[in-house]
C-alpha positions, 0 to 999 in steps of 0.5 A: 515494464517492471513494478514501480515503487513510490513510498513516503514517511510521515514526519508530521501532521499536516495542516488543515490547508495541507488537507483540504487541498489534497482532499480536493483532489481526490476523486468524490467518492474517494473523498467522501469516504475519507472525511467519514474519519473524524479524526484529521490525524487518523485520515492523514495516512490514508489520505497520503496514500491516493496523493502518492498513486496521484504523483506516481501516475504523473510521473508514470504515465503523466495523468494529472489525476486519479482516474475513476476507480472501481473496487472488487467485491473484496475491495481490490481497486482499478482503473475500469478506463485503463485495465492494463494499469494495475496498482496497490496501496497501503499505509501504516503508522507514519507511511504509505506505499505505492506500486504501479504494474502491468500486471495484478500487484500487492502492497503492504507496509507496517511498522515494527510495534508491540504485539503479544508472544502469543500472537506471534506465535499464534499467528505466524509461527515467528519468533520476533516481532520483526519476523511476524511484521515479515510474515504478515507483509507477504501475506497481506501484499499476498492477498491484495494482489490475488484480491482473495480478501483479508479472511485469507491472511489469518490462514497459515502462509502457503508456499508461494505458488509457480509464478508468483513473486514476492520481493521484499523492500527496504523504505525506512528504519522501523517499518518492513515492506514488500510486494507481490506479483503473479507476473514476470516483472521484475522489482523497478526503483523504489522512490523515497520521500518524505511529506513535504517531498511530497507536497 
């Protein structure tokens, strides 16, 4: 199987009715966690990421609902009842990204936004903001794949290890995205949606 990708651009806010309907589709634990985010506009991307994951699982496996999830000590999610189904999701201002694979996988998507030149040079040794976010996405996707925790991302970026792969993804203008794996799975289709396509 290939690594399959779903991504969506959020071009508007959710209506209260849409938000409530999406929340009802989530497992109770996820729903409670998202409801702790008091500002609805800040809840949009994480809520849409789980909604897109649900959509991806329907398209790929015909699952009607999200199965129970567990999290490693470093926060890597998984489906304990389906250990051969691996997934990862990411969200940033205005966009979400989901991957499904048969091996551990990590994804990241970032909206390119202003970052101080000091930060660009210090954290990524990069010359431009785009190069900074490309480095950041590589680090975060690799870290999320391994489940090593966020602290690793602040270290200097190490070369890809034998068997490790990173694919840069074309999603939407103004965004940088990527997927990391350590298997032989090739990159499959990248499906692009708008919020209204998802609903």
